[in-house]
C-alpha positions as CSV (number, residue, x, y, z in Angstrom):
1,M,27.8,-31.8,4.8
2,V,24.9,-29.4,5.6
3,S,21.4,-30.5,4.7
4,D,19.4,-28.6,2.1
5,S,16.7,-27.7,4.7
6,E,19.3,-26.2,7.0
7,L,20.7,-24.2,4.1
8,I,17.3,-23.0,3.1
9,A,16.4,-22.0,6.7
10,R,19.6,-20.0,7.2
11,L,19.4,-18.5,3.7
12,R,15.9,-17.2,4.3
13,E,16.9,-15.8,7.7
14,F,19.9,-14.1,6.2
15,L,17.8,-12.6,3.4
16,R,15.1,-11.3,5.7
17,E,17.8,-9.3,7.6
18,S,19.6,-8.2,4.4
19,D,19.3,-5.2,2.0
20,L,17.9,-7.0,-1.0
21,N,19.0,-4.2,-3.3
22,T,22.7,-4.8,-2.6
23,T,22.9,-8.5,-1.6
24,T,24.2,-10.9,-4.2
25,T,24.1,-14.7,-4.3
26,A,27.8,-14.7,-3.8
27,I,27.4,-12.7,-0.6
28,V,24.7,-15.1,0.5
29,R,26.9,-18.2,-0.3
30,R,29.9,-16.7,1.5
31,K,27.7,-16.0,4.6
32,L,26.4,-19.5,4.6
33,E,29.9,-20.9,4.2
34,E,31.0,-18.8,7.2
35,D,28.0,-19.9,9.3
36,F,28.3,-23.6,8.6
37,G,32.1,-23.7,8.2
38,V,32.0,-25.6,4.9
39,D,32.7,-24.9,1.2
40,L,29.4,-24.5,-0.7
41,S,30.9,-23.9,-4.2
42,E,29.1,-27.1,-5.4
43,K,25.8,-25.6,-4.1
44,K,26.0,-22.3,-6.1
45,K,23.1,-23.3,-8.4
46,F,21.0,-24.5,-5.5
47,I,21.6,-21.3,-3.5
48,R,20.8,-19.1,-6.6
49,E,17.5,-21.0,-7.1
50,Q,16.6,-20.6,-3.4
51,V,17.3,-16.9,-3.5
52,D,15.2,-16.6,-6.6
53,L,12.3,-18.5,-4.9
54,Y,12.6,-16.2,-1.9
55,L,12.5,-13.1,-4.0
56,Q,9.6,-14.4,-6.0
57,T,7.7,-15.1,-2.8
58,Q,8.4,-11.6,-1.5
59,V,7.1,-10.0,-4.8
60,E,4.0,-12.2,-4.7
61,N,3.3,-11.3,-1.1
62,A,3.8,-7.6,-1.8
63,E,1.4,-7.8,-4.8
64,E,-1.2,-9.6,-2.6
65,E,-0.9,-7.0,0.1
66,E,-1.3,-4.2,-2.4
67,Q,-4.4,-5.8,-3.9
68,E,-5.9,-6.3,-0.5
69,E,-5.3,-2.7,0.4
70,E,-6.9,-1.6,-2.9
71,E,-9.9,-3.8,-2.2
72,E,-10.2,-2.4,1.4
73,E,-10.0,1.1,0.0
74,E,-12.7,0.4,-2.6
75,D,-14.9,-1.2,0.1
76,G,-14.5,1.9,2.3
77,D,-15.4,4.1,-0.7
78,Q,-18.5,2.0,-1.3
79,I,-19.5,2.2,2.4
80,E,-19.1,6.0,2.4
81,K,-21.2,6.2,-0.8
82,V,-24.0,4.1,0.7
83,K,-24.0,6.2,3.9
84,S,-24.2,9.4,1.9
85,E,-27.0,8.0,-0.2
86,E,-28.9,6.8,2.9
87,S,-28.7,10.2,4.5
88,G,-29.8,11.9,1.4
89,G,-26.7,13.9,1.2
90,S,-27.8,16.3,4.0
91,D,-25.1,15.2,6.3
92,A,-22.3,16.2,3.9
93,T,-20.1,19.1,4.9
94,Y,-17.5,21.0,3.0
95,N,-14.9,23.0,5.0
96,G,-17.2,22.8,8.0
97,V,-20.2,24.1,6.0
98,D,-23.4,22.0,5.8
99,A,-23.6,21.0,2.2
100,G,-27.3,20.5,2.4
101,D,-27.9,24.1,3.4
102,N,-28.3,26.2,0.2
103,E,-29.2,29.5,2.0
104,G,-26.2,31.5,1.0
105,T,-25.2,32.7,4.4
106,N,-21.5,33.2,4.8
107,K,-20.8,32.3,8.5
108,G,-17.2,33.4,8.1
109,K,-16.4,31.1,5.2
110,R,-14.8,32.4,1.9
111,S,-17.6,31.2,-0.3
112,S,-21.0,33.1,-0.1
113,K,-22.8,30.1,-1.7
114,K,-23.1,26.7,-0.3
115,R,-23.6,23.8,-2.7
116,S,-24.5,20.2,-2.2
117,F,-22.0,17.6,-3.4
118,N,-25.0,16.1,-5.3
119,N,-25.3,19.4,-7.3
120,P,-24.3,18.4,-10.9
121,T,-23.2,22.0,-11.6
122,L,-20.3,21.7,-9.1
123,S,-17.3,21.2,-11.3
124,V,-14.0,19.7,-10.4
125,I,-12.4,23.1,-10.9
126,E,-14.8,24.6,-8.4
127,V,-14.0,21.9,-5.9
128,E,-10.3,22.3,-6.4
129,H,-10.6,26.1,-6.1
130,A,-12.7,25.8,-2.9
131,A,-10.2,23.3,-1.4
132,T,-7.3,25.7,-2.0
133,A,-9.2,28.8,-0.9
């Protein structure tokens, strides 16, 4: 008879290579039976439990990766905010226009007014309009 550790190792290998949307525990069991050349009917429950554990681990790993990505994104946002605050906002540009320059020269841009991102009168609609213009 095949040891549980051998079954688990082969089961995980098979699942890593499989489409988890279409693979069933019956398919897994038949593949293991084929690989080891033994009847594993008496191991149905064990195989099902191991498949469930594998899937649970995959979900947990995906959630951890997603959380790490969100934290990295938040950290990046914080760094950009600090850099902007440290520079006094004068380094900011919008569509190639220096946002700190409020002179009103056009220089080939669509808008005749230049506004700082720190200007509280700059509404979301104005930003969206400028982005699509």
